[in-house]
N, C-alpha and C positions, 0 to 999 in steps of 0.2 A: 874379466876372463882370468882362468888360474893359470899361475906361472909353472915353469916347468918341474916338477915332481911335487904338486899340489892339487889336492883332490876338488873337483870342482863339483859341489853341491846342488842338487836341480829334484825339484817339486816338480815330478811327474804325476799326471792324472790319467788315467785310461776313462776313455768314458765312453757308455753304455745309450745310447741314443733311445729317443721315444720311437718305438715301432718295431723295435729288437728285441727277437726272443732266441736263447739261448738254452739250451738243453743239453745238460751236464757241468761238470765240477770246473772251476776257475784257482786257480793259484799265479801271487801275482808279489811284489816284493814293495810296490808302489802301492798309492792313495787310486781311490777307484769310485766312478760315480756312475750310477745306477736309474737311468730314466726309462728303462725298457725292463724287460725283467728276462727270471732268471729260474730255471726249475732245476736248482740243483744246488751244490755247497762251494762257498768262498772260504779262502783263504786264505787273509793276507798279513804284512808285515805293516801295515799302513793303513791309512784313514779309510772307514766305509761311508759314502753318501748316500741315502737312497733317497732322490726326489719322490715330489708329489706322485709322479706318474710312474715310478719305480713298482715292481712286486719282486719281492725274494720270497722261496719257496724252498726252505734246504738251511743246512748249518753256515752261519755265518762266523769269523774268527778274525779278530782282527784287532788294534791297538787301539785304537777307537773307533766309534761309530755316529751318526746322523741321521736320523731317519724321519721323513717324511712322509713318505709313501708305505706301503703295506707288505708286510714280511712276515711268514709264517714257516714255524719251526727253531730251531735252537740258538742263537745268538752269545758267543761268549767274547767279550772285549776285556784283556789287557787294565785300558784305564777308564775314558769312559763315554759313556751310552748316552745318548740326546735324546729323547723322542717328542718331538716338535709337536703342536695343538693338532696338527690333522692327518698325525700317525692312529696306523691300527699294527700292532703288534699281539700277536696268537702266537703264544709255545715257552719256551723257558730264558730266561735270560739268570746270566753268569756274568759279573762287573764289579769292577773297582768303584768306580763310582757312577750313580745315575742322575738325571734330569727330565721332569716328565712335565712338561708344559701343560695347564689345564686345555680341555678339548683331546690329547690325545686316548687312546683309547688303548691299554695294554690287558691282556685276559693270557693269564698262564700263573709261572712261578718265577719267582725271583730270589737268586744266590746273590746279597752284592759286599761287597768290605773288607771280606777277608777269613780267619778262622774263626773257628766258634769256640770261644771259652771251654776246657777239660772238665774244671770245677767252677762253676757262678754259682755267685753269692746264692742262701735262702733269702725268699720272703718272706720278710718278719712282718706277722699279726699283730694287730692291735687287741684290747680285749675285749673289744665287740667279735672280734674274729675278721675284722677286715682288712686290708691290706693300705 
């Protein structure tokens, strides 16, 4: 228990269970777990976990994300996006780091890691014209 004047840290998790469908956008400052369906956008300052039965059609914006289910749309993650073996992601990814397990399906565009170099070094060729 926190003493008077101290802030107590909590790890709250919002859970959307199997059989639940949400139509619309969700904004949260906490972690969220989806085992149901979302047709809309999700924006949170915490972590998003999409379980095996979870399906999100829309845009996800969060700090960290772990996917086991199906996501169709744009996924923007500040730190780490993990695609588990049974996951399916169709769309666009923008993330700091990406981990993909064997068996995961990803179809789309990925922008990872940071800024592009303004003036990349030219590729040098050998006498035979090969790199």
